[in-house]
C-alpha positions, 0 to 999 in steps of 0.5 A, a space after each residue: 500500500 502506498 502512503 506517499 501521496 500529498 494530503 493535508 491532515 485535515 483532508 483525511 478527517 478524524 480517521 487519520 488523526 485517530 490512527 496517529 493517536 493509536 500509533 502514539 499510544 503504542 509507541 509511548 506505552 501511555 494510555 490516553 495520549 492524544 494527537 492534535 494538529 495546530 500551526 503552533 506545533 510541533 511540541 509535546 505536552 503532558 498527554 498530548 502531541 501537537 503536530 504542525 498542521 501542514 505548516 501553513 504551506 499547503 499539503 504535505 505527504 502523510 509520511 512527513 506527518 508520521 515522521 513528525 509523530 515519530 520525532 515527538 514520540 521520541 522526545 516524549 519517551 527519551 528526552 527531559 522536556 523540563 530541562 529543554 523548556 527551562 532554557 531561555 529562547 535563543 541559539 543555545 536552546 535551538 542547538 540543544 534541541 537539535 542535538 537531543 533530537 538526533 539522540 532520541 531519534 537514534 534510540 527510537 530507531 533502535 526500538 522501531 527500525 520501521 520508523 527510519 523511512 518516516 524520519 527520512 521523509 521528515 528530513 527531506 521535508 525539513 531540507 525543502 523548507 529551509 531551502 525556501 526560507 534560506 535567504 531570510 534566515 539569520 546566520 545563527 539559524 543557518 549555523 543551527 541547520 548545518 549543525 543539524 545536517 552534520 549530526 544526521 550525516 547530511 552534506 550541505 547543498 551549494 547554497 548552504 556552503 558559505 565560507 564562514 559557516 563551513 569554517 565554524 563547523 570545521 572548528 567545532 568538529 570535536 564538539 560535533 563528534 561528542 554531540 553524536 554520542 550524547 547520552 542525555 538531555 543534560 549532556 546535549 544542553 552542555 554541548 550546545 553551550 560549548 558550541 555557542 562559546 566556540 563560535 563566539 570565540 571564532 567571531 571575536 578572533 580568539 581562535 585562530 581560523 584562516 577561513 572564518 571571515 564573517 562580516 559584522 552582520 554575519 555572526 551568532 548574536 546579530 538579529 539582522 538577516 542577510 539580504 536575499 540577494 547576498 551571495 552564499 558561496 563562491 565557485 572556488 570553495 563550495 561543496 558539490 550540489 548534493 541531491 537533498 530531495 532523494 528518498 531515504 536509501 533504506 526502508 523503501 517499503 515503509 508505510 504499508 499501513 497508511 492507506 487505512 489511515 487515509 479514511 474519509 479523505 481518500 478522494 482528496 488524496 487521489 486528487 493530489 497524486 503526483 503529476 508532471 506539473 511543477 512543484 509550485 503548480 502541484 502545490 497550488 492545485 492541491 490547495 485549491 482542491 482542498 479548498 473546494 472539497 473539504 472544510 479544513 479547520 485552522 487547528 484541532 487542538 482546541 476541539 473539546 470531546 466530553 464523554 458524559 455516559 452515565 453522568 445524567 440526572 437519574 430522575 430526569 432519565 427515568 422520566 424520559 425513559 418512561 415517556 419514550 417507552 410509552 411511544 415506542 413499546 408496541 414498535 419494539 415488541 413488533 421488532 422483537 417478534 420479527 427478529 426472533 422469527 428471522 433468527 430461527 435455528 439452523 443446523 450444521 450437519 455431519 458433525 462428530 458430536 452434538 445431537 443425533 441428526 434424524 436424517 442421518 440415521 439411515 446412513 448410520 445403519 447402512 454404513 458401519 464406518 460412518 462417524 458423523 451422524 450429529 448436528 449442532 445449532 447455528 443461529 443467524 447473526 441477525 443482531 450483530 449490528 452497531 447503531 450510532 445516533 449523531 444529533 445536531 446540537 446547533 442553536 436552531 435545534 433549541 426548544 421543541 426540536 431538541 426535546 424531541 431529538 432527546 426523546 427519540 434518542 432515548 426511545 431508540 437507545 433504550 429499545 436497542 439495548 433491550 434487544 441486545 443491539 450495541 448503540 451509542 448516542 453522540 452530539 455536536 456543535 461548534 462554539 467560538 474559542 478565545 484561544 483559537 481566535 488568538 491563534 488566528 490573529 497571530 497567523 494573520 499578523 504573521 502574514 500566513 496564507 489562510 485561504 485554504 482554511 474554513 473554520 478559524 475561530 470556532 472549536 468543535 464541541 463534541 459530546 458522547 451521551 452514551 458510548 458503545 458497551 455502556 449500560 447506564 443510559 442516563 447521559 442521554 438526558 443531558 442532550 443540549 444545544 450549542 451554537 453552529 453545526 459543521 456537519 462534515 467534520 462531526 460526521 467524520 468523527 462519528 463514522 471513525 468511532 463507528 468504524 472501530 466497532 467489530 460488528 458485522 453491520 454498522 448503521 449511522 443515523 444523523 439528526 439535522 434541521 438544516 444545512 451545515 453552518 459555522 459563524 466564520 466559514 464559507 457555506 458552499 465549502 461546508 456543503 461540498 465538505 459534507 457531500 464528500 464525507 457522506 460519499 467516503 463513509 458509504 465506501 467504508 461500508 457504513 449504512 448512513 441515514 439522514 433524518 431531517 427535522 422539519 427540513 428537507 435539506 438532508 435530501 441534498 446530502 444523504 442518499 438515504 434520508 427521511 424528512 419529518 414534517 411533524 415533530 410528534 412523529 419523530 420517535 415512531 417514524 425513526 424507529 420504523 426506519 431503523 426496524 426496516 434496516 435491521 430486518 433487511 440483510 
């Protein structure tokens, strides 16, 4: 399977993020570790790994994102993050991180050699980003990059090989050898300070170096970046122009599982497959494709998922359940009878043990060597079905609509639980987030290109009212309303949860009262996003039904849909639709 097509993380939806989370938990050995995406990454926090969201430069290969995950997992497992965080910002802190990253990655590769491919792809990606930014980098940042190159045994390119930088590296060879052998974060920090001291001595003339001829604006302490037109090297003293974009020489077969991680974003990945276009044209096309098809949030780290299973008010739940049973008890009994008839016993014949099969008695009497006159029961798996209910919690659902949706979820979930079907109840909306708004303003101030995003200041507010396998349904009584409804993203999240269920059949019912909406998103992008998600979910074998609550908007998105024109009919109608699906093989 090929995992090397350019595809932004958010185009892949929650499936890819969920896959990365599982990988992180396996690699770190820590249950509860989550993976989120943000332009403020990469970084490691307690219980959370933050990966750059394509670094605001268009789509990147999935292998690169997995490489970031491997790097951050290595930091989480083998680095002393507190010691690194305690360093004041500056070149010493940057060099310490560079040295320690090489150390922890070496340890990770010893444990998981298969990570070599993804780390290699990350190195290629890092080199490409440095190439684009090189004219604007300070001398000290260029030095840190060449130190990083040296630690990874990568030769500088022609543009990177200026006299002063190479002289600084040459004069620090002993320290670089020690850096390769660093055995702890503390040692990496000490070597970083030694490197800074050595280069400062060179710049001040305290160390004899025939070739260190940096200009006054080119030293480790200045804040002025060289002009974009300044020459970086001479033809007389440059290294050969090594190909820094070649793939890693080993682990060519890495990433064999990444197609499963593509999930609901595969259609976008296909649209972004490599072609004969130039790199710039391909990147622009990929960005336009993402913009046209999917609604991509600026960041996912502010999204909130709350599981309130079993945390509802018991008295309110009992009242709700009594009302629900009054509405659907006859329908439940009818479904139970139909299921029982459909699951009549069938037999496995010609068995060596079990009960006597009367049809085999004649053969038993006429064939002395006959040894299989028995039969064993075989029940049809009519109830091997998982059902997920996803409820739109937008502000327009307030009042009677959300009351009926709560009653409907209660009726369905209560009946399904009694009939031995596994089910869960989910809800979604979006709310304005102050931290996300601040991130958006920082990115605007930095001049970042935000055109490919379609959710800037609102976070997802996701609720699990009753999870699969739980027997306490009281959390359903807590169903409430929020603000907006980014349907496509929520649908991807619910489908990912349902796809992890081992049932033979999976049914997802979505309750909605209109078109997808966010306070800061393009409505047309939101609608195309929902259509793409619905199509991708169908390809995954999930049976999807849109329930329109006083709206026919579901007809524009869901091939299988039901429009409820009278609220009082909602529980009975939805129960009838679900019953029909359960009885249809």
